[in-house]
C-alpha positions as CSV (number, residue, x, y, z in Angstrom):
1,M,109.4,134.9,138.4
2,K,110.2,131.3,137.7
3,I,109.7,128.0,139.5
4,V,112.8,126.2,140.8
5,Y,112.7,122.8,142.4
6,I,115.3,121.6,144.9
7,D,116.3,118.0,144.0
8,R,114.3,116.5,147.0
9,A,111.1,118.3,146.0
10,R,111.4,117.0,142.4
11,E,111.9,113.5,143.7
12,E,108.8,113.8,145.9
13,L,106.8,115.1,143.0
14,D,107.9,112.2,140.7
15,A,107.2,109.6,143.4
16,A,103.7,111.0,144.0
17,V,102.9,111.0,140.3
18,A,104.2,107.4,140.0
19,W,102.2,106.3,143.1
20,Y,98.9,107.8,141.8
21,E,99.5,106.3,138.4
22,S,100.0,102.9,139.9
23,K,96.6,103.2,141.6
24,R,94.7,104.1,138.4
25,K,96.0,104.8,134.9
26,G,95.8,108.5,134.3
27,L,95.5,109.5,138.0
28,G,99.2,110.4,138.2
29,F,98.6,112.9,135.4
30,E,95.5,114.3,137.1
31,F,97.6,114.9,140.2
32,L,100.3,116.6,138.1
33,D,97.7,118.8,136.5
34,S,96.5,119.9,140.0
35,V,100.1,120.7,141.0
36,E,100.6,122.7,137.8
37,E,97.4,124.6,138.4
38,A,98.6,125.6,141.9
39,L,102.0,126.6,140.4
40,K,100.3,128.9,137.9
41,R,98.4,130.6,140.7
42,L,101.7,131.1,142.6
43,L,103.4,132.6,139.5
44,M,100.5,135.1,139.3
45,F,100.4,135.8,143.0
46,P,103.6,134.6,144.7
47,E,102.6,135.9,148.1
48,L,99.1,134.3,147.9
49,C,99.9,131.6,150.5
50,A,100.6,132.5,154.1
51,V,104.0,132.0,155.7
52,C,103.7,128.9,157.9
53,Y,107.3,128.7,159.3
54,D,110.2,131.0,159.1
55,N,110.1,132.1,155.4
56,F,108.3,128.9,154.1
57,R,104.9,129.2,152.6
58,R,102.4,126.4,152.2
59,C,100.2,126.0,149.1
60,V,97.5,123.3,149.4
61,I,96.9,121.3,146.3
62,K,93.2,121.0,145.2
63,R,91.6,117.5,145.2
64,F,94.8,115.7,146.5
65,P,96.1,115.6,150.1
66,Y,99.4,117.4,149.2
67,S,101.0,120.7,149.9
68,I,103.8,122.6,148.2
69,F,106.2,124.2,150.5
70,Y,108.1,127.1,148.9
71,T,110.1,130.2,149.5
72,L,110.4,133.4,147.5
73,E,114.1,134.0,146.7
74,N,115.1,136.9,144.4
75,Q,113.0,136.4,141.3
76,D,112.4,132.6,142.0
77,I,109.7,130.6,143.6
78,V,111.8,127.8,145.2
79,I,109.9,124.5,145.8
80,H,111.4,122.8,148.8
81,A,108.8,120.0,149.2
82,V,105.8,118.4,147.7
83,F,104.5,116.9,150.9
84,N,101.7,114.4,151.5
85,S,99.5,116.0,154.2
86,R,98.5,112.5,155.5
87,C,102.0,111.7,156.5
88,N,103.3,111.8,160.1
89,P,103.6,115.5,161.1
90,D,107.0,114.7,162.5
91,D,108.2,114.0,158.9
92,R,108.3,117.7,158.1
93,P,109.4,118.9,154.7
94,F,112.1,121.2,156.2
95,E,114.2,121.3,159.3
96,I,112.8,123.0,162.4
């Protein structure tokens, strides 16, 4: 399996890294390390996280209030959103 980001998810990840880095030098990279750790777990165990809606799964990032929403498609783990869990719940990372 491989990790594939849709454009919006990549933009969300980049924005989060930049925001954390603006708060404290190096914090953005710590956030990115936490995301990469979660992705390594998903590569080993793609079905580790429960389905939360339709075929979307939610992986909670350790230490930071973010979740990765993904689907399993063929041999890919498709990242649809890197979502700040403190945001308004109506700002869902996918259409309902």
